[in-house]
C-alpha positions, 0 to 999 in steps of 0.5 A: 500499499505504501508503494501505491501512495508513493506512485500517486505523490507525483500525480497529486503534486502535478494536479495541485500545481495545475490547479494553482496555475489555473487559479492564478491565470483566471484571477489575472484575466479580470479587469482592474475595475469591480463589477459594482464600479463598472455598473456605476453611472459615475464611471459611465459618465466619466468614460463618455466625457473622456471619449468626448475629450479624445475626440476634441483632441483629434484622437480616436475614441475608445469603446466605453466598456474598455474605458470603464474597465481601465479607469472605473470611476476614479482613474485607477492606476493612472491617477494613483501613479501621477508624479510618483517614482514609477511614473517619473522613471517611466517617462525618464527612460522613454526613448532610452537605448535598448535597441541602440537608437533613441526615439521620441514620444509621439504628442498623441500619447501625451494628449491621451494621457492628458485627457485621462488625467484631466477627466479622472483626476484634474487636481493632478494635471499640473503635476503631469504637465510639469513632468512632461514639459521637457520631453522631446516629442515627434510625430511617430504614430501615423 
């Protein structure tokens, strides 16, 4: 009987590992916004406002459900990260030399980020403007 248990041990470990990986995968597939926040009128209104701002800036609109999932009613990480170290470093390293040549940030990227921040956390807009004022930009997106 002991031999039988020893033979089943690798199978049990394999099954447990597979279940753990499946649980991690499924939990990572959901959006950052909760269901109650996704259904809130405030999240709907802010997504519509962001699309109006994007259209006014000449940028393509994004499906409302996508905006609600990304930003919810409070802007999510886009508002949490404004001006913090992670945000500053990501902007400072934009255009670094990973492939041997420096690239410029397209102004459309900055316009999109500006629209998101001005819609969801307008109190942080000056922080964003201070961060991006010295970035070199060029039209790189067709």
